[in-house]
OpenMM code with the backbone's topology and positions (N, CA, C; nanometers):
from openmm import Vec3, app, unit

residues = "MET SER ALA LEU SER ASP LYS THR GLY GLU ALA THR ILE TYR VAL PRO PRO PRO THR ALA GLU LEU LEU GLU THR SER ALA SER LEU GLU ALA ASP PHE LYS ARG GLY SER ILE GLY GLY PRO VAL ARG THR ALA ARG LEU ASP ASP GLU PRO ILE TYR GLY LYS ILE ARG ILE ALA LYS VAL ASP ILE GLU GLY HIS GLU HIS LYS PHE LEU ALA GLY ALA GLU HIS THR ILE SER ALA HIS ARG PRO ILE VAL PHE LEU GLU ILE VAL ARG ALA ALA ASN VAL GLU GLU ILE GLY ALA PHE PHE ASN ARG LEU GLY TYR ALA ASN PHE GLU LEU ASN GLN ARG THR ARG GLY VAL THR ARG VAL THR GLN VAL ALA LYS ASN ARG ALA ALA TRP ASN HIS ALA PHE VAL PRO ASP ASP MET LEU ALA THR PHE LEU SER ILE CYS ARG GLU ALA GLN CYS PRO ALA ASN".split()
positions = [
    Vec3(8.2220, 9.8192, 10.6868),
    Vec3(8.3272, 9.9010, 10.6304),
    Vec3(8.4489, 9.8924, 10.7219),
    Vec3(8.5650, 9.8815, 10.6606),
    Vec3(8.6897, 9.8746, 10.7351),
    Vec3(8.7941, 9.9645, 10.6719),
    Vec3(8.8838, 10.0122, 10.7547),
    Vec3(9.0018, 10.0835, 10.7069),
    Vec3(9.1120, 9.9793, 10.6912),
    Vec3(9.1837, 9.9818, 10.5800),
    Vec3(9.2890, 9.8830, 10.5577),
    Vec3(9.4169, 9.9267, 10.6265),
    Vec3(9.4772, 9.8307, 10.6985),
    Vec3(9.5956, 9.8587, 10.7771),
    Vec3(9.6794, 9.7314, 10.7870),
    Vec3(9.7638, 9.7251, 10.8884),
    Vec3(9.8485, 9.6081, 10.9088),
    Vec3(9.7910, 9.5102, 11.0115),
    Vec3(9.6789, 9.5452, 11.0722),
    Vec3(9.6166, 9.4613, 11.1748),
    Vec3(9.4654, 9.4607, 11.1589),
    Vec3(9.4050, 9.3508, 11.2007),
    Vec3(9.2594, 9.3428, 11.2083),
    Vec3(9.2200, 9.3821, 11.3501),
    Vec3(9.1228, 9.4672, 11.3621),
    Vec3(9.0793, 9.5101, 11.4949),
    Vec3(9.0024, 9.6391, 11.4866),
    Vec3(9.0390, 9.7315, 11.5725),
    Vec3(8.9732, 9.8615, 11.5764),
    Vec3(9.0786, 9.9680, 11.5968),
    Vec3(9.0550, 10.0834, 11.5373),
    Vec3(9.1467, 10.1967, 11.5503),
    Vec3(9.0638, 10.3246, 11.5481),
    Vec3(9.1324, 10.4351, 11.5569),
    Vec3(9.0686, 10.5654, 11.5441),
    Vec3(9.1024, 10.6207, 11.4072),
    Vec3(9.0003, 10.6652, 11.3356),
    Vec3(9.0228, 10.7318, 11.2073),
    Vec3(9.0044, 10.8806, 11.2297),
    Vec3(9.0934, 10.9585, 11.1693),
    Vec3(9.0937, 11.1032, 11.1895),
    Vec3(9.0507, 11.1731, 11.0613),
    Vec3(8.9578, 11.2668, 11.0768),
    Vec3(8.9036, 11.3436, 10.9653),
    Vec3(8.9200, 11.4908, 11.0004),
    Vec3(8.9710, 11.5713, 10.9076),
    Vec3(8.9866, 11.7142, 10.9367),
    Vec3(8.8509, 11.7809, 10.9593),
    Vec3(8.8495, 11.8856, 11.0393),
    Vec3(8.7236, 11.9574, 11.0604),
    Vec3(8.6806, 12.0277, 10.9321),
    Vec3(8.5504, 12.0502, 10.9147),
    Vec3(8.5038, 12.1204, 10.7939),
    Vec3(8.5528, 12.2649, 10.7933),
    Vec3(8.5782, 12.3144, 10.6726),
    Vec3(8.6167, 12.4550, 10.6575),
    Vec3(8.5274, 12.5174, 10.5521),
    Vec3(8.5256, 12.6501, 10.5493),
    Vec3(8.4443, 12.7217, 10.4513),
    Vec3(8.5040, 12.7114, 10.3113),
    Vec3(8.6379, 12.6947, 10.3026),
    Vec3(8.7043, 12.6966, 10.1729),
    Vec3(8.7096, 12.5618, 10.1034),
    Vec3(8.6988, 12.4537, 10.1780),
    Vec3(8.7307, 12.3244, 10.1198),
    Vec3(8.6354, 12.2165, 10.1691),
    Vec3(8.5867, 12.1372, 10.0770),
    Vec3(8.5126, 12.0173, 10.1137),
    Vec3(8.6169, 11.9085, 10.1313),
    Vec3(8.6526, 11.8801, 10.2528),
    Vec3(8.7629, 11.7888, 10.2856),
    Vec3(8.7200, 11.6442, 10.2684),
    Vec3(8.8012, 11.5663, 10.1980),
    Vec3(8.7726, 11.4243, 10.1795),
    Vec3(8.8843, 11.3356, 10.2323),
    Vec3(8.9887, 11.3940, 10.2885),
    Vec3(9.0994, 11.3127, 10.3381),
    Vec3(9.0683, 11.2575, 10.4765),
    Vec3(9.1355, 11.1473, 10.5072),
    Vec3(9.1237, 11.0840, 10.6387),
    Vec3(9.2465, 10.9968, 10.6574),
    Vec3(9.2773, 10.9643, 10.7828),
    Vec3(9.3943, 10.8821, 10.8108),
    Vec3(9.3791, 10.8116, 10.9449),
    Vec3(9.4500, 10.7025, 10.9588),
    Vec3(9.4610, 10.6365, 11.0892),
    Vec3(9.5773, 10.6959, 11.1690),
    Vec3(9.6467, 10.7909, 11.1116),
    Vec3(9.7575, 10.8590, 11.1791),
    Vec3(9.7046, 10.9840, 11.2481),
    Vec3(9.7189, 10.9899, 11.3798),
    Vec3(9.6604, 11.0983, 11.4597),
    Vec3(9.7126, 11.2361, 11.4204),
    Vec3(9.8378, 11.2440, 11.3769),
    Vec3(9.8985, 11.3750, 11.3501),
    Vec3(9.8939, 11.4153, 11.2030),
    Vec3(9.8082, 11.3524, 11.1238),
    Vec3(9.8132, 11.3802, 10.9806),
    Vec3(9.7663, 11.5209, 10.9462),
    Vec3(9.6755, 11.5785, 11.0217),
    Vec3(9.6297, 11.7143, 10.9951),
    Vec3(9.5826, 11.7774, 11.1264),
    Vec3(9.6305, 11.8966, 11.1552),
    Vec3(9.5971, 11.9657, 11.2799),
    Vec3(9.4466, 11.9841, 11.2943),
    Vec3(9.3962, 11.9559, 11.4145),
    Vec3(9.2557, 11.9780, 11.4452),
    Vec3(9.1627, 11.8663, 11.4001),
    Vec3(9.2193, 11.7547, 11.3554),
    Vec3(9.1348, 11.6446, 11.3074),
    Vec3(9.0494, 11.5872, 11.4192),
    Vec3(8.9361, 11.5356, 11.3802),
    Vec3(8.8401, 11.4768, 11.4732),
    Vec3(8.8478, 11.3252, 11.4565),
    Vec3(8.8613, 11.2539, 11.5686),
    Vec3(8.8753, 11.1083, 11.5634),
    Vec3(8.7466, 11.0355, 11.5953),
    Vec3(8.7345, 10.9184, 11.5355),
    Vec3(8.6204, 10.8313, 11.5620),
    Vec3(8.6602, 10.6872, 11.5389),
    Vec3(8.5872, 10.5924, 11.5961),
    Vec3(8.6249, 10.4519, 11.5836),
    Vec3(8.5977, 10.3960, 11.4437),
    Vec3(8.6828, 10.3033, 11.4029),
    Vec3(8.6655, 10.2333, 11.2762),
    Vec3(8.7257, 10.0933, 11.2905),
    Vec3(8.6636, 9.9977, 11.2238),
    Vec3(8.7226, 9.8645, 11.2186),
    Vec3(8.8407, 9.8673, 11.1226),
    Vec3(8.9401, 9.7866, 11.1512),
    Vec3(9.0542, 9.7739, 11.0608),
    Vec3(9.0637, 9.6305, 11.0115),
    Vec3(9.1203, 9.6176, 10.8926),
    Vec3(9.1408, 9.4856, 10.8331),
    Vec3(9.2691, 9.4893, 10.7521),
    Vec3(9.3240, 9.3733, 10.7298),
    Vec3(9.4396, 9.3584, 10.6409),
    Vec3(9.3859, 9.3192, 10.5026),
    Vec3(9.4372, 9.3804, 10.3986),
    Vec3(9.3950, 9.3425, 10.2646),
    Vec3(9.4224, 9.1944, 10.2402),
    Vec3(9.5314, 9.1440, 10.2956),
    Vec3(9.5662, 9.0019, 10.2779),
    Vec3(9.4599, 8.9072, 10.3337),
    Vec3(9.3766, 8.9541, 10.4234),
    Vec3(9.2733, 8.8696, 10.4838),
    Vec3(9.1363, 8.8864, 10.4182),
    Vec3(9.1258, 8.9760, 10.3227),
    Vec3(8.9973, 9.0046, 10.2578),
    Vec3(8.9797, 8.9177, 10.1333),
    Vec3(8.8564, 8.8749, 10.1048),
    Vec3(8.8342, 8.7995, 9.9809),
    Vec3(8.8500, 8.8916, 9.8597),
    Vec3(8.9188, 8.8416, 9.7581),
    Vec3(8.9396, 8.9184, 9.6362),
    Vec3(8.8928, 8.8333, 9.5200),
    Vec3(8.8082, 8.8911, 9.4400),
    Vec3(8.7520, 8.8211, 9.3252),
    Vec3(8.8112, 8.8829, 9.1997),
    Vec3(8.8805, 8.8058, 9.1218),
    Vec3(8.9441, 8.8577, 9.0014),
    Vec3(9.0858, 8.9029, 9.0305),
    Vec3(9.1486, 8.9613, 8.9307),
    Vec3(9.2879, 9.0040, 8.9387),
    Vec3(9.2946, 9.1540, 8.9630),
    Vec3(9.3745, 9.1947, 9.0579),
    Vec3(9.3973, 9.3370, 9.0839),
    Vec3(9.5062, 9.3838, 8.9874),
    Vec3(9.4758, 9.4826, 8.9053),
    Vec3(9.5723, 9.5353, 8.8081),
    Vec3(9.6304, 9.6693, 8.8530),
    Vec3(9.5469, 9.7506, 8.9200),
    Vec3(9.5891, 9.8829, 8.9656),
    Vec3(9.5347, 9.9047, 9.1059),
    Vec3(9.6180, 9.9648, 9.1917),
    Vec3(9.5739, 10.0025, 9.3259),
    Vec3(9.6088, 10.1497, 9.3471),
    Vec3(9.5162, 10.2249, 9.4028),
    Vec3(9.5396, 10.3653, 9.4371),
    Vec3(9.5349, 10.3762, 9.5887),
    Vec3(9.6461, 10.4168, 9.6479),
    Vec3(9.6586, 10.4241, 9.7932),
    Vec3(9.6804, 10.5698, 9.8320),
    Vec3(9.5819, 10.6283, 9.8975),
    Vec3(9.5868, 10.7693, 9.9368),
    Vec3(9.5343, 10.7775, 10.0795),
    Vec3(9.6199, 10.7429, 10.1758),
    Vec3(9.5736, 10.7310, 10.3144),
    Vec3(9.6587, 10.8120, 10.4114),
    Vec3(9.7139, 10.9210, 10.3602),
    Vec3(9.7696, 11.0280, 10.4420),
    Vec3(9.8675, 10.9822, 10.5505),
    Vec3(9.9762, 10.9168, 10.5101),
    Vec3(10.0807, 10.8785, 10.6038),
    Vec3(10.0698, 10.7386, 10.6595),
    Vec3(9.9643, 10.6668, 10.6285),
    Vec3(9.9442, 10.5310, 10.6810),
    Vec3(9.9810, 10.4244, 10.5771),
    Vec3(10.0408, 10.4677, 10.4665),
    Vec3(10.0703, 10.3777, 10.3550),
    Vec3(10.1569, 10.2590, 10.3957),
    Vec3(10.2601, 10.2825, 10.4749),
    Vec3(10.3507, 10.1724, 10.5113),
    Vec3(10.2782, 10.0641, 10.5908),
    Vec3(10.1821, 10.1021, 10.6729),
    Vec3(10.1076, 10.0015, 10.7488),
    Vec3(10.0089, 9.9275, 10.6584),
    Vec3(9.9451, 9.9998, 10.5653),
    Vec3(9.8600, 9.9327, 10.4675),
    Vec3(9.9417, 9.8294, 10.3899),
    Vec3(10.0591, 9.8690, 10.3426),
    Vec3(10.1431, 9.7780, 10.2636),
    Vec3(10.1823, 9.6547, 10.3444),
    Vec3(10.2110, 9.6723, 10.4728),
    Vec3(10.2464, 9.5576, 10.5571),
    Vec3(10.1326, 9.4564, 10.5641),
    Vec3(10.0088, 9.5042, 10.5599),
    Vec3(9.8936, 9.4148, 10.5634),
    Vec3(9.8467, 9.3712, 10.4260),
    Vec3(9.9203, 9.4099, 10.3216),
    Vec3(9.8808, 9.3782, 10.1845),
    Vec3(9.9919, 9.3089, 10.1059),
    Vec3(10.0996, 9.2724, 10.1714),
    Vec3(10.2168, 9.2205, 10.0998),
    Vec3(10.1857, 9.0952, 10.0184),
    Vec3(10.1142, 9.0006, 10.0761),
    Vec3(10.0819, 8.8779, 10.0025),
    Vec3(9.9971, 8.9090, 9.8791),
    Vec3(9.8973, 8.9952, 9.8960),
    Vec3(9.8079, 9.0307, 9.7858),
    Vec3(9.8836, 9.1029, 9.6745),
    Vec3(9.9647, 9.1996, 9.7101),
    Vec3(10.0399, 9.2741, 9.6096),
    Vec3(10.1421, 9.1832, 9.5421),
    Vec3(10.2058, 9.0981, 9.6183),
    Vec3(10.3020, 9.0036, 9.5616),
    Vec3(10.2358, 8.9068, 9.4642),
    Vec3(10.1172, 8.8611, 9.4971),
    Vec3(10.0464, 8.7638, 9.4125),
    Vec3(9.9853, 8.8284, 9.2880),
    Vec3(9.9303, 8.9487, 9.3009),
    Vec3(9.8589, 9.0128, 9.1899),
    Vec3(9.9484, 9.1016, 9.1043),
    Vec3(10.0559, 9.1556, 9.1618),
    Vec3(10.1517, 9.2415, 9.0921),
    Vec3(10.0860, 9.3619, 9.0233),
    Vec3(10.0007, 9.4359, 9.0954),
    Vec3(9.9377, 9.5533, 9.0326),
    Vec3(10.0346, 9.6711, 9.0261),
    Vec3(10.0045, 9.7658, 8.9392),
    Vec3(10.0687, 9.8970, 8.9473),
    Vec3(10.0046, 9.9653, 9.0676),
    Vec3(10.0862, 10.0228, 9.1538),
    Vec3(10.0355, 10.0876, 9.2751),
    Vec3(10.0646, 10.2372, 9.2680),
    Vec3(9.9591, 10.3164, 9.2666),
    Vec3(9.9729, 10.4611, 9.2746),
    Vec3(9.9604, 10.4990, 9.4214),
    Vec3(10.0568, 10.5772, 9.4686),
    Vec3(10.0651, 10.6042, 9.6116),
    Vec3(10.1173, 10.7457, 9.6326),
    Vec3(10.0586, 10.8162, 9.7282),
    Vec3(10.1075, 10.9491, 9.7646),
    Vec3(10.2186, 10.9377, 9.8681),
    Vec3(10.3206, 11.0187, 9.8506),
    Vec3(10.4264, 11.0304, 9.9516),
    Vec3(10.4113, 11.1703, 10.0104),
    Vec3(10.3411, 11.1785, 10.1227),
    Vec3(10.3154, 11.3066, 10.1879),
    Vec3(10.4067, 11.3213, 10.3092),
    Vec3(10.3934, 11.4337, 10.3733),
    Vec3(10.4781, 11.4692, 10.4876),
    Vec3(10.4947, 11.3557, 10.5877),
    Vec3(10.3871, 11.2875, 10.6209),
    Vec3(10.3912, 11.1847, 10.7248),
    Vec3(10.4332, 11.0472, 10.6744),
    Vec3(10.4583, 11.0323, 10.5463),
    Vec3(10.4883, 10.8997, 10.4898),
    Vec3(10.6209, 10.8452, 10.5424),
    Vec3(10.6243, 10.7159, 10.5664),
    Vec3(10.7462, 10.6481, 10.6091),
    Vec3(10.8186, 10.5990, 10.4832),
    Vec3(10.9018, 10.6854, 10.4267),
    Vec3(10.9642, 10.6567, 10.2972),
    Vec3(11.0583, 10.5371, 10.3030),
    Vec3(11.1223, 10.5148, 10.4163),
    Vec3(11.2146, 10.4009, 10.4277),
    Vec3(11.1392, 10.2683, 10.4150),
    Vec3(11.0300, 10.2548, 10.4891),
    Vec3(10.9532, 10.1307, 10.4837),
    Vec3(10.8850, 10.1113, 10.3483),
    Vec3(10.8355, 10.2190, 10.2903),
    Vec3(10.7715, 10.2096, 10.1588),
    Vec3(10.8739, 10.1659, 10.0546),
    Vec3(10.9900, 10.2286, 10.0555),
    Vec3(11.0956, 10.1925, 9.9610),
    Vec3(11.1399, 10.0488, 9.9765),
    Vec3(11.1610, 10.0052, 10.1003),
    Vec3(11.2039, 9.8664, 10.1253),
    Vec3(11.0986, 9.7674, 10.0770),
    Vec3(10.9721, 9.7988, 10.0992),
    Vec3(10.8632, 9.7108, 10.0566),
    Vec3(10.8678, 9.6890, 9.9055),
    Vec3(10.8701, 9.7971, 9.8288),
    Vec3(10.8653, 9.7834, 9.6839),
    Vec3(10.9957, 9.7289, 9.6261),
    Vec3(11.1085, 9.7598, 9.6878),
    Vec3(11.2352, 9.6996, 9.6427),
    Vec3(11.2323, 9.5485, 9.6621),
    Vec3(11.1812, 9.5050, 9.7755),
    Vec3(11.1734, 9.3613, 9.8060),
    Vec3(11.0873, 9.2868, 9.7035),
    Vec3(10.9824, 9.3536, 9.6536),
    Vec3(10.8916, 9.2892, 9.5586),
    Vec3(10.9311, 9.3116, 9.4121),
    Vec3(11.0415, 9.3824, 9.3868),
    Vec3(11.0881, 9.4024, 9.2508),
    Vec3(11.0067, 9.5031, 9.1716),
    Vec3(10.9745, 9.6147, 9.2329),
    Vec3(10.8978, 9.7213, 9.1684),
    Vec3(10.9889, 9.8396, 9.1360),
    Vec3(10.9606, 9.9074, 9.0245),
    Vec3(11.0270, 10.0324, 8.9896),
    Vec3(10.9436, 10.1480, 9.0451),
    Vec3(11.0100, 10.2556, 9.0824),
    Vec3(10.9450, 10.3717, 9.1414),
    Vec3(10.9511, 10.4881, 9.0433),
    Vec3(10.8354, 10.5438, 9.0116),
    Vec3(10.8267, 10.6605, 8.9238),
    Vec3(10.7600, 10.7745, 8.9977),
    Vec3(10.8248, 10.8917, 8.9967),
    Vec3(10.7608, 11.0124, 9.0480),
    Vec3(10.6749, 11.0720, 8.9365),
    Vec3(10.5551, 11.1160, 8.9726),
    Vec3(10.4638, 11.1794, 8.8781),
    Vec3(10.4640, 11.3291, 8.9084),
    Vec3(10.5353, 11.4063, 8.8278),
    Vec3(10.5538, 11.5480, 8.8556),
    Vec3(10.4361, 11.6277, 8.8022),
    Vec3(10.3632, 11.6913, 8.8915),
    Vec3(10.2437, 11.7643, 8.8501),
    Vec3(10.2764, 11.8929, 8.7748),
    Vec3(10.3911, 11.9516, 8.7984),
    Vec3(10.4263, 12.0757, 8.7269),
    Vec3(10.4636, 12.0478, 8.5821),
    Vec3(10.5482, 11.9483, 8.5614),
    Vec3(10.5973, 11.9200, 8.4262),
    Vec3(10.5125, 11.8161, 8.3541),
    Vec3(10.4201, 11.7538, 8.4268),
    Vec3(10.3423, 11.6404, 8.3753),
    Vec3(10.4342, 11.5274, 8.3319),
    Vec3(10.5524, 11.5240, 8.3899),
    Vec3(10.6513, 11.4229, 8.3552),
    Vec3(10.6508, 11.3073, 8.4528),
    Vec3(10.7050, 11.1962, 8.4066),
    Vec3(10.7169, 11.0743, 8.4850),
    Vec3(10.8656, 11.0388, 8.4877),
    Vec3(10.9224, 11.0350, 8.6084),
    Vec3(11.0658, 11.0114, 8.6211),
    Vec3(11.0912, 10.8891, 8.7085),
    Vec3(11.1696, 10.7954, 8.6547),
    Vec3(11.2076, 10.6788, 8.7352),
    Vec3(11.3150, 10.7226, 8.8337),
    Vec3(11.2924, 10.6901, 8.9597),
    Vec3(11.3875, 10.7237, 9.0657),
    Vec3(11.4213, 10.5967, 9.1427),
    Vec3(11.5383, 10.5955, 9.2028),
    Vec3(11.5815, 10.4758, 9.2749),
    Vec3(11.5422, 10.4779, 9.4210),
    Vec3(11.5162, 10.5961, 9.4739),
    Vec3(11.4849, 10.6072, 9.6157),
    Vec3(11.3507, 10.6757, 9.6350),
    Vec3(11.2735, 10.6285, 9.7306),
    Vec3(11.1477, 10.6940, 9.7655),
    Vec3(11.1812, 10.8163, 9.8498),
    Vec3(11.1341, 10.9319, 9.8060),
    Vec3(11.1627, 11.0559, 9.8776),
    Vec3(11.0413, 11.1484, 9.8689),
    Vec3(11.0351, 11.2386, 9.9639),
    Vec3(10.9294, 11.3396, 9.9620),
    Vec3(10.9718, 11.4496, 9.8661),
    Vec3(10.8840, 11.4818, 9.7725),
    Vec3(10.9124, 11.5830, 9.6713),
    Vec3(10.7849, 11.6645, 9.6529),
    Vec3(10.7897, 11.7916, 9.6864),
    Vec3(10.6695, 11.8759, 9.6804),
    Vec3(10.6101, 11.8850, 9.5406),
    Vec3(10.6932, 11.8692, 9.4379),
    Vec3(10.6437, 11.8769, 9.3004),
    Vec3(10.5950, 11.7414, 9.2496),
    Vec3(10.6301, 11.6360, 9.3225),
    Vec3(10.5953, 11.5013, 9.2743),
    Vec3(10.5646, 11.4102, 9.3923),
    Vec3(10.4553, 11.4398, 9.4619),
    Vec3(10.4217, 11.3545, 9.5763),
    Vec3(10.3498, 11.2279, 9.5342),
    Vec3(10.2967, 11.2241, 9.4125),
    Vec3(10.2350, 11.1013, 9.3622),
    Vec3(10.3411, 11.0142, 9.2967),
    Vec3(10.3349, 10.8858, 9.3288),
    Vec3(10.4299, 10.7892, 9.2741),
    Vec3(10.3530, 10.6746, 9.2099),
    Vec3(10.4154, 10.6161, 9.1089),
    Vec3(10.3655, 10.4917, 9.0505),
    Vec3(10.4719, 10.3868, 9.0768),
    Vec3(10.4329, 10.2824, 9.1480),
    Vec3(10.5225, 10.1692, 9.1709),
    Vec3(10.4798, 10.0613, 9.0731),
    Vec3(10.5735, 10.0235, 8.9871),
    Vec3(10.5414, 9.9398, 8.8718),
    Vec3(10.6227, 9.8114, 8.8785),
    Vec3(10.5544, 9.6955, 8.8740),
    Vec3(10.6290, 9.5696, 8.8722),
    Vec3(10.7061, 9.5568, 8.7405),
    Vec3(10.8212, 9.4913, 8.7464),
    Vec3(10.9073, 9.4799, 8.6286),
    Vec3(10.8328, 9.4293, 8.5053),
    Vec3(10.7419, 9.3345, 8.5234),
    Vec3(10.6719, 9.2772, 8.4093),
    Vec3(10.5673, 9.3721, 8.3492),
    Vec3(10.5421, 9.4870, 8.4124),
    Vec3(10.4453, 9.5854, 8.3613),
    Vec3(10.5128, 9.7136, 8.3120),
    Vec3(10.6473, 9.7184, 8.3158),
    Vec3(10.7172, 9.8419, 8.2795),
    Vec3(10.6858, 9.8867, 8.1371),
    Vec3(10.6917, 9.7967, 8.0410),
    Vec3(10.6662, 9.8344, 7.9015),
    Vec3(10.5247, 9.8890, 7.8851),
    Vec3(10.4278, 9.8261, 7.9482),
    Vec3(10.2889, 9.8718, 7.9406),
    Vec3(10.2752, 10.0099, 8.0043),
    Vec3(10.3329, 10.0283, 8.1212),
    Vec3(10.3251, 10.1564, 8.1912),
    Vec3(10.3865, 10.2680, 8.1071),
    Vec3(10.5056, 10.2452, 8.0530),
    Vec3(10.5725, 10.3481, 7.9730),
    Vec3(10.4956, 10.3774, 7.8448),
    Vec3(10.4328, 10.2773, 7.7865),
    Vec3(10.3496, 10.2976, 7.6677),
    Vec3(10.2294, 10.3864, 7.7011),
    Vec3(10.1671, 10.3617, 7.8150),
    Vec3(10.0539, 10.4441, 7.8592),
    Vec3(10.0997, 10.5878, 7.8824),
    Vec3(10.2170, 10.6047, 7.9422),
    Vec3(10.2700, 10.7401, 7.9644),
    Vec3(10.2894, 10.8130, 7.8305),
    Vec3(10.3435, 10.7438, 7.7306),
    Vec3(10.3626, 10.8063, 7.5990),
    Vec3(10.2285, 10.8458, 7.5371),
    Vec3(10.1310, 10.7553, 7.5452),
    Vec3(9.9984, 10.7846, 7.4892),
    Vec3(9.9322, 10.9036, 7.5593),
    Vec3(9.9571, 10.9174, 7.6880),
    Vec3(9.8993, 11.0282, 7.7659),
    Vec3(9.9811, 11.1547, 7.7533),
    Vec3(10.0859, 11.1498, 7.6729),
    Vec3(10.1762, 11.2620, 7.6510),
    Vec3(10.2391, 11.3111, 7.7803),
    Vec3(10.2772, 11.2172, 7.8641),
    Vec3(10.3524, 11.2442, 7.9857),
    Vec3(10.4939, 11.1951, 7.9623),
    Vec3(10.5874, 11.2836, 7.9382),
    Vec3(10.7228, 11.2378, 7.9085),
    Vec3(10.7788, 11.1545, 8.0228),
    Vec3(10.8343, 11.0408, 7.9871),
    Vec3(10.8917, 10.9505, 8.0878),
    Vec3(11.0428, 10.9477, 8.0735),
    Vec3(11.1110, 10.9580, 8.1856),
    Vec3(11.2582, 10.9508, 8.1898),
    Vec3(11.3000, 10.8248, 8.2627),
] * unit.nanometer
topology = app.Topology()
chain = topology.addChain("A")
for resn in residues:
    res = topology.addResidue(resn, chain)
    for name in ("N", "CA", "C"):
        topology.addAtom(name, app.Element.getBySymbol(name[0]), res)
């Protein structure tokens, strides 16, 4: 098992301590992602160096502030496969690097607003408490993505 990042090697993965209220499932390679997290060793790998069988159509990236480093190690794969990428933009996210990455590859950025259940195309990656989930959509998948949004009754702007 490996954590995907921008380098192959070893790193520390941080997991929040257990609480009575929540069964925590988040983890990150970023030490400051959550106060009181417990660290342990993990192997790291670049997605670009991993064998992939078949075509990647959708990727879900939820790695608590480490997204920009994952993307750096996945650029060839994402460029070649052109999947729709669902990604969280949380407090620790490096919005500048994430935005530059997807702009370079010709992707549109959509905020997924949990309050309105709406999907809004935006030009800049930004932290938004109402819409921390984003869909990065390659130009050739825009019509398909918007059709899915209509079918799911998520108004798209």
